C-alpha positions as MATLAB code, in Angstrom:
seq = 'MRSALAASVLCLTVSGCANSLVADQDRNVASALPYDSVDCATLLTERDQLARRYNLSINAKPVFARSAMGLGPITPDVRSNRRRDVEKASGEINAMNRSLSRRKCDGAVQTLAVQ';
ca = [
     -86.085  -26.096   85.640;
     -84.274  -22.819   85.076;
     -80.982  -24.503   85.095;
     -82.155  -26.931   82.574;
     -83.403  -24.282   80.210;
     -80.125  -22.250   80.610;
     -78.145  -25.463   79.757;
     -80.489  -26.107   76.822;
     -79.977  -22.459   75.510;
     -76.096  -22.868   76.058;
     -75.927  -26.167   74.217;
     -77.873  -24.788   71.324;
     -75.486  -21.809   71.147;
     -72.354  -23.916   71.175;
     -73.689  -26.514   68.696;
     -74.188  -23.729   66.215;
     -70.478  -23.154   66.321;
     -69.797  -26.636   65.082;
     -71.719  -26.089   61.865;
     -71.517  -22.347   61.560;
     -72.150  -20.457   58.258;
     -68.924  -18.357   58.649;
     -66.718  -21.444   59.353;
     -68.080  -23.261   56.397;
     -67.644  -20.155   54.063;
     -64.028  -19.662   55.275;
     -63.235  -23.058   53.929;
     -64.216  -22.115   50.512;
     -61.223  -19.970   50.122;
     -58.773  -22.270   48.484;
     -55.050  -21.851   48.280;
     -53.585  -21.213   44.778;
     -50.257  -22.965   45.526;
     -51.454  -26.492   44.676;
     -52.369  -25.174   41.192;
     -48.824  -23.711   40.480;
     -47.488  -27.239   39.529;
     -50.331  -27.714   36.921;
     -49.332  -26.408   33.452;
     -51.249  -23.372   32.132;
     -53.172  -24.994   29.477;
     -54.446  -27.808   31.707;
     -55.373  -25.514   34.506;
     -57.336  -23.180   32.102;
     -59.201  -26.198   30.939;
     -59.918  -27.421   34.370;
     -61.024  -23.909   35.462;
     -63.342  -23.504   32.385;
     -64.802  -27.017   32.969;
     -65.643  -26.261   36.663;
     -67.192  -22.963   35.751;
     -69.279  -24.593   33.149;
     -70.337  -27.375   35.554;
     -71.656  -25.084   38.152;
     -72.856  -22.229   35.713;
     -70.296  -19.768   37.093;
     -68.311  -16.979   35.600;
     -64.606  -17.803   34.929;
     -63.710  -14.959   37.358;
     -65.948  -16.222   40.113;
     -64.869  -15.464   43.690;
     -65.899  -16.743   47.184;
     -69.181  -15.567   48.455;
     -69.463  -14.426   52.172;
     -72.973  -13.960   53.891;
     -73.491  -10.853   55.946;
     -74.429  -11.727   59.425;
     -75.344   -9.513   62.393;
     -72.436   -8.189   64.438;
     -71.252  -10.846   66.719;
     -73.696  -13.582   65.548;
     -71.502  -14.884   62.616;
     -69.893  -17.738   64.454;
     -73.120  -19.019   65.841;
     -75.337  -18.697   62.861;
     -76.075  -22.276   61.629;
     -75.153  -23.090   57.934;
     -78.599  -23.966   56.376;
     -77.430  -23.719   52.766;
     -78.420  -26.627   50.479;
     -75.793  -29.042   49.354;
     -76.023  -27.737   45.886;
     -75.358  -24.091   47.165;
     -72.336  -25.410   49.177;
     -70.972  -27.094   46.109;
     -71.381  -23.936   44.021;
     -69.648  -21.788   46.512;
     -66.752  -24.199   47.092;
     -66.264  -24.206   43.124;
     -66.118  -20.393   43.278;
     -63.325  -20.611   45.840;
     -61.441  -23.109   43.542;
     -61.928  -21.097   40.385;
     -60.612  -18.056   42.407;
     -57.601  -20.009   43.391;
     -57.014  -21.275   39.875;
     -57.218  -17.709   38.619;
     -54.676  -16.458   41.136;
     -52.275  -19.132   40.091;
     -52.772  -18.382   36.411;
     -52.336  -14.619   36.976;
     -49.313  -14.955   39.129;
     -47.637  -17.114   36.516;
     -48.780  -14.802   33.690;
     -50.396  -17.512   31.710;
     -52.156  -16.787   28.423;
     -55.975  -16.517   29.216;
     -55.522  -15.633   32.807;
     -58.169  -13.462   34.441;
     -56.720  -10.302   36.174;
     -57.207  -11.168   39.869;
     -55.243   -8.260   41.535;
     -56.981   -5.185   42.653;
     -56.335   -1.984   40.671;
     -54.799    0.690   42.984;
];
């Protein structure tokens, strides 16, 4: 009986890793490189449309939830599909802004940290 209970606890812990909040939120950080081949005006339009569609600011950034020390990888992702889509859009907007800023396009949002 105890071994079955221990096995159940282990399985539940490991299953949390497959759908963890931290892993899903890490996927929201998008690369800016694919956007470098899109001309500035088109990319600005795409960014603005994406921001409007999800009611986000044009300088949106990916969101990361705080989790207790050591529990991040096993915290299950219980966000709604809408929330996941909004957070994914935030990552895409941020990537678009990084591309626009790097290429010094007109209308680019400053994305570099001021030091």
